DRENNUBA-383476 format. One record per residue (C-alpha): x negated, y negated, z; residue number from 1; chain. Coordinates in steps of 0.05 Angstrom, whole numbers, plus 32768, in hexadecimal, padded with zeros to 4 digits. Example, Ala and Ser with C-alpha at 12.3 -4.5 7.8 and 13.67 -1.06 7.14 Angstrom:
BEGIN
[node [7F0A, 805A, 809C], 1, 'A']
[node [7EEF, 8015, 808F], 2, 'A']
END
This chain:
BEGIN
[node [8030, 7E10, 7EC7], 1, 'A']
[node [8042, 7E51, 7ED8], 2, 'A']
[node [8043, 7E6A, 7F21], 3, 'A']
[node [8008, 7E8D, 7F42], 4, 'A']
[node [8016, 7EBC, 7F80], 5, 'A']
[node [7FE2, 7EAD, 7FBD], 6, 'A']
[node [7FA8, 7EDE, 7FC1], 7, 'A']
[node [7FA2, 7F07, 8004], 8, 'A']
[node [7F77, 7ED3, 8021], 9, 'A']
[node [7FAD, 7E9C, 8013], 10, 'A']
[node [7FE3, 7EC8, 8030], 11, 'A']
[node [7FB8, 7EDA, 806E], 12, 'A']
[node [7FB0, 7E8E, 807B], 13, 'A']
[node [7FF6, 7E7E, 806D], 14, 'A']
[node [8002, 7EAD, 80A8], 15, 'A']
[node [7FCD, 7E96, 80D7], 16, 'A']
[node [7FE7, 7E56, 80D6], 17, 'A']
[node [8033, 7E67, 80DB], 18, 'A']
[node [804F, 7E5A, 8121], 19, 'A']
[node [8099, 7E58, 8114], 20, 'A']
[node [80BF, 7E8A, 80E2], 21, 'A']
[node [8108, 7E7C, 80CD], 22, 'A']
[node [8128, 7EBC, 80AB], 23, 'A']
[node [815E, 7EA0, 807F], 24, 'A']
[node [8193, 7EE2, 806F], 25, 'A']
[node [8182, 7F03, 80B2], 26, 'A']
[node [81AF, 7F3E, 80C4], 27, 'A']
[node [81C8, 7F5E, 8106], 28, 'A']
[node [81CF, 7F9D, 80E3], 29, 'A']
[node [8195, 7FCD, 80F2], 30, 'A']
[node [8196, 7FEF, 80B2], 31, 'A']
[node [8189, 7FB0, 8090], 32, 'A']
[node [813E, 7F9E, 807A], 33, 'A']
[node [813F, 7F5D, 809A], 34, 'A']
[node [8152, 7F74, 80D9], 35, 'A']
[node [811B, 7FA4, 80D5], 36, 'A']
[node [80EE, 7F6A, 80C8], 37, 'A']
[node [8106, 7F42, 80FE], 38, 'A']
[node [80FE, 7F7C, 8130], 39, 'A']
[node [80AF, 7F85, 8119], 40, 'A']
[node [80A5, 7F34, 811C], 41, 'A']
[node [80C7, 7F2E, 8166], 42, 'A']
[node [808A, 7F54, 817E], 43, 'A']
[node [8059, 7F23, 8162], 44, 'A']
[node [8047, 7EDF, 817B], 45, 'A']
[node [806E, 7EBB, 8147], 46, 'A']
[node [80A9, 7E98, 815C], 47, 'A']
[node [80ED, 7EB3, 8135], 48, 'A']
[node [8125, 7E8A, 8122], 49, 'A']
[node [8164, 7EB1, 8103], 50, 'A']
[node [8191, 7E8F, 80CD], 51, 'A']
[node [81D5, 7EB1, 80BA], 52, 'A']
[node [8216, 7E8B, 80B9], 53, 'A']
[node [8235, 7EC9, 80C7], 54, 'A']
[node [8216, 7EE0, 8108], 55, 'A']
[node [820D, 7ECA, 814D], 56, 'A']
[node [81D9, 7EF6, 8165], 57, 'A']
[node [81A1, 7F22, 814D], 58, 'A']
[node [8174, 7F51, 817A], 59, 'A']
[node [8186, 7F26, 81B6], 60, 'A']
[node [8178, 7EE4, 8194], 61, 'A']
[node [81A8, 7EAA, 817D], 62, 'A']
[node [81B3, 7E9E, 8132], 63, 'A']
[node [81B8, 7E5E, 8114], 64, 'A']
[node [81EF, 7E51, 80D9], 65, 'A']
[node [81B4, 7E27, 80A9], 66, 'A']
[node [8172, 7E17, 80B1], 67, 'A']
[node [8186, 7DCB, 80BD], 68, 'A']
[node [81A5, 7DE6, 8106], 69, 'A']
[node [8161, 7E03, 8116], 70, 'A']
[node [8144, 7DE2, 8158], 71, 'A']
[node [80FD, 7DDB, 8139], 72, 'A']
[node [80DD, 7DD3, 80F5], 73, 'A']
[node [80CC, 7E1F, 80DF], 74, 'A']
[node [8084, 7E20, 80BD], 75, 'A']
[node [809F, 7E5E, 8092], 76, 'A']
[node [80E0, 7E6B, 8076], 77, 'A']
[node [80E6, 7EBA, 8067], 78, 'A']
[node [8126, 7EC6, 803B], 79, 'A']
[node [8154, 7F02, 8038], 80, 'A']
[node [8185, 7EEB, 8007], 81, 'A']
[node [819E, 7EF9, 7FC5], 82, 'A']
[node [8179, 7EE4, 7F87], 83, 'A']
[node [81B4, 7EB2, 7F71], 84, 'A']
[node [81B2, 7E91, 7FB8], 85, 'A']
[node [8169, 7E80, 7FB5], 86, 'A']
[node [816C, 7E39, 7F95], 87, 'A']
[node [819E, 7E23, 7FD6], 88, 'A']
[node [816E, 7E47, 8001], 89, 'A']
[node [812F, 7E1D, 7FE1], 90, 'A']
[node [8154, 7DDE, 7FE4], 91, 'A']
[node [8166, 7DE8, 8031], 92, 'A']
[node [811E, 7E01, 8039], 93, 'A']
[node [8101, 7DC2, 801D], 94, 'A']
[node [812C, 7D95, 8045], 95, 'A']
[node [811A, 7DB9, 8087], 96, 'A']
[node [80DA, 7DA2, 8081], 97, 'A']
[node [80BC, 7DEE, 807E], 98, 'A']
[node [8076, 7DF3, 805F], 99, 'A']
[node [8077, 7E3C, 8045], 100, 'A']
[node [80AD, 7E5B, 801F], 101, 'A']
[node [80AD, 7EAA, 8023], 102, 'A']
[node [80DA, 7ED6, 7FFB], 103, 'A']
[node [80E4, 7F1C, 8009], 104, 'A']
[node [80D5, 7F5E, 7FE2], 105, 'A']
[node [8101, 7F5C, 7F99], 106, 'A']
[node [8103, 7F0C, 7F9C], 107, 'A']
[node [80D9, 7EE9, 7F64], 108, 'A']
[node [80EA, 7EAF, 7F3D], 109, 'A']
[node [80B5, 7E8F, 7F21], 110, 'A']
[node [80DF, 7E43, 7F0D], 111, 'A']
[node [80F4, 7E49, 7F57], 112, 'A']
[node [80AE, 7E52, 7F6F], 113, 'A']
[node [8094, 7E10, 7F43], 114, 'A']
[node [80C6, 7DEB, 7F5E], 115, 'A']
[node [80B8, 7E00, 7FA2], 116, 'A']
[node [8071, 7DF3, 7F98], 117, 'A']
[node [8080, 7DAA, 7F78], 118, 'A']
[node [80A7, 7D9C, 7FC3], 119, 'A']
[node [8061, 7DAE, 7FE0], 120, 'A']
[node [8076, 7DF3, 7FFB], 121, 'A']
[node [8047, 7E2C, 7FF8], 122, 'A']
[node [806A, 7E67, 7FDC], 123, 'A']
[node [8066, 7EB0, 7FE0], 124, 'A']
[node [8096, 7EE3, 7FB5], 125, 'A']
[node [80A3, 7F2B, 7FB7], 126, 'A']
[node [807E, 7F38, 7FF5], 127, 'A']
[node [8096, 7F4F, 8038], 128, 'A']
[node [8082, 7F23, 8079], 129, 'A']
[node [8081, 7F5D, 80A5], 130, 'A']
[node [8053, 7F87, 8078], 131, 'A']
[node [8021, 7F48, 8066], 132, 'A']
[node [801F, 7F3F, 80B5], 133, 'A']
[node [8012, 7F7F, 80C1], 134, 'A']
[node [7FDE, 7F83, 8094], 135, 'A']
[node [7FB7, 7F4B, 80B1], 136, 'A']
[node [7FC4, 7F56, 80F8], 137, 'A']
[node [7FB2, 7FA0, 80F5], 138, 'A']
[node [7FF8, 7FB8, 80FE], 139, 'A']
[node [8006, 7FDE, 80C0], 140, 'A']
[node [7FFE, 8022, 80E7], 141, 'A']
[node [8037, 8011, 811A], 142, 'A']
[node [8068, 801A, 80DE], 143, 'A']
[node [8042, 8053, 80C7], 144, 'A']
[node [8021, 8036, 8086], 145, 'A']
[node [7FDD, 8043, 809F], 146, 'A']
[node [7FCC, 808B, 80A7], 147, 'A']
[node [7F81, 8079, 80AE], 148, 'A']
[node [7F6B, 80AC, 8073], 149, 'A']
[node [7F5B, 808F, 8034], 150, 'A']
[node [7F5F, 80CF, 8008], 151, 'A']
[node [7F91, 80EA, 7FD7], 152, 'A']
[node [7F8D, 812E, 8003], 153, 'A']
[node [7FB7, 8140, 8032], 154, 'A']
[node [7F94, 815C, 8072], 155, 'A']
END
């Protein structure tokens, strides 16, 4: 059995049902991708929780040391960690009761995805939650990705 990534329609359905997101590996450093994604997600209707044992506050919000320290069960766990840390993060995600395990750009491990799905999780890998949310909610233009022009020529 090989892992099959969710289609665009399936990713859109995941985002429609998601209300709470835990960002594992969120960083207070504005130069980090997780901080940029967090800034965008805080402007949405998603309830966002930051997980990082080495920080106490990110963008004015409290940071939790682990998934099991969250005051809620997240619908989706968005992961910004090194590949070697993913098995441990998956174990914590399964234990948290989350329904979706989302790995950011550059994170891809089919064996891990198969294990996550066997535990009942929906898995998205090598995709940015910010980009996908913006794509389905008309916000890509806010980040400069959608110029409104479909052409190979410049104006």
